[in-house]
N, C-alpha and C positions, 0 to 999 in steps of 0.2 A: 426196686423197680422190677416190674414184670417183664416177661419176654416180649410181649406185643407193644410195650412202651419203649419208645426211643426218645431222644432229645428232640423236642418240638412236637411230639404227639403224646396224647394221653388217652388210653383206651381206644386207640384207632382214630381219634379226632386230632386234627392238626391244631396246635395251640400256638399263638404268636409268642415270640420270645419276650421275656420279661424286660421291662423298661430299665430295671436295675442292672441288667447285664449290659456290659459294654464290650464291644469288640476291640481287640487290640489293633491299632493302626499299623499296617505293615509299611515298610519303607517303599516309597513309590518307585525307586530305582532297583529294588531287589536287594539281595544280600549275598555275601560271600560265605561259602561253607567253611566252617572252622573259625570264623571271626565274629566277634560281637558287633552289633550295629553301632555301638559307641566308638569302636576302633575305626570305622569307615569314615570317609570324608563326608562332611555335611552336604546334603543335596543342594542347598542354596549356594554354597561355595562352588560346587561343581557347575551350576548354572552361570555363576559369575565368570568362571574361567572360560566357559564356552563362549559367552558373549564377548569377553575381552579378546579372545582369539578371532572371532568372526568380525569384530569391529576394529581390529588393529590397524588396517590401512586408513580408516577414517580418523581414528584417534591419533594417528601419526602426522596428520596434516598440521601445518603451523597454525597457531592461533591468530586470528585477525588482530591487527593493531587497533587498540582502543583509543578513544579520545583522551587527551591529557586533562580535560576538565572532569573532575570527579566531585560529585556533590558530597557534602558532609551530612551525616545522619545524626540527628540529635537524640537525646535520651528517650523521647517519646516515639521514635521511629520515623519522624518526619524528615523530609529532605530539605537541607539548607544549601541553596546554590551559591551562597556567598555573594560576591559582587555581580554574578550573572543573574541574580534574581532581583536586583535593585532597579530603581528608577533611572539611575545613571546609565546602566547598561542598556535599558530600553531607549533612552534618549540617544545614546551613542549608536545603537544599531538601527535606529529610525523607526522601529515598530512596523506594523503592517500598514501598507499604503493601499487603500482600496482602489484609488484611481490608477495606480501603476499595475495592479493586479488585473483590473478590467482591461486596461490597454494591452497587457500581455495576452489576454484571452482573445481580444479582437485581432491582434497581430497573427495569432494562429489561424483564426477564421479567414483573415485576409490572404494568408499564404495559400489556403485551400481554394479560395476564389480566384487567385491569380493563376493557379494551375488549371482550373476550369476555363478561365479566360484564354489561356494559351491553347487549350485543346479545341475550343470552339473557334478561335481565331485561325487555327490551322485548316479548318474545314472551309474557310472562305478564301478563295484565290485572289491574288492581286493586291494592289494598294488602295483600292476604292474603299475598303473597310476603314482605313485610317481617316479618309476624307469624311466619311459618314460620322465617325466618332468625333472628329473636330467640329463638324457642324452641330452635332448634338451638344457638345460642351459649350459652344458659343451661343446656343439657344436658337439657332436658325431653323432647326427641325426638332420635332418631338418624337416620342416613341411611336405614336399612332401613325406617323408618316412612313415608317419602315415596313415594307411588304415581305421581304425575305425572312423566313423563320430563323435561320442561323444568324443573320445579321441582327435580328431583334433580340435573340438570346445574348449575343455578344454585347449589344448596346445596354441591355439590362445589367449584365455583369459589370460593364464599365462604370455605370452609374453607382452600383453598389460598392465597387472598389473605391471610387472617389469619396463616397460618403463615409466609408470605414476609415480611410486615410485621414479625413478631416476629423472624425471622432477620436481617433488615436492621438492626433496632434493636440486636440483640445484637452484630452485626459492627461497627457504628459505636461502640458502647460499648467493645468490645475494642480498637479502634483508638485511641480516646481514652485508655484506660488505658495502652496501650503508649507513646503520646506523652508522657503524664505521667511514666511511669517513666523514659523517656529524658531528659526535662527535669530530673527529680530527680537522676539520675546526673550530668548535665552540671553542675548547680549544686553538687553535692557535690564534684566535681573542682575547680571553680573556688574553692571556699571553703577 
């Protein structure tokens, strides 16, 4: 090699390093003078120790209690719930009842409407509002006859609340009838 040639240059021209040359990877955490890198702790183990130390308070928290129902796993990896996945369990638990679900949703809406009813009712002084609502319920007056805007809003809310209460009662009755029919069919099969 001549004097003007250094590693990476040839006759003054910069030449890329050969692909066949591979740089040695140095330890990302450095090294200790006088010790081989094999004698030092593994960098991954050092990271695990730091994480364990940082997360120690969270790892020390008690584990939440789990359900006593544990599914069995068959040889194909599928979950077998045993008695909890059978028709008997569904019959015992009752399954999903659309009517009761809808009634529950309507009850939530009704609760909101009753809060609004109370707020609007507080804006109207005196007991005349109850007389107007009674006449409205009896059919003596209609919504068009009410001139006061607050009283009109209260009357509309009152009618909506009455309709929702009737719908909720109808849904619960339908659900009860459906359950009775299911029970009758079950008793007929058993007899």
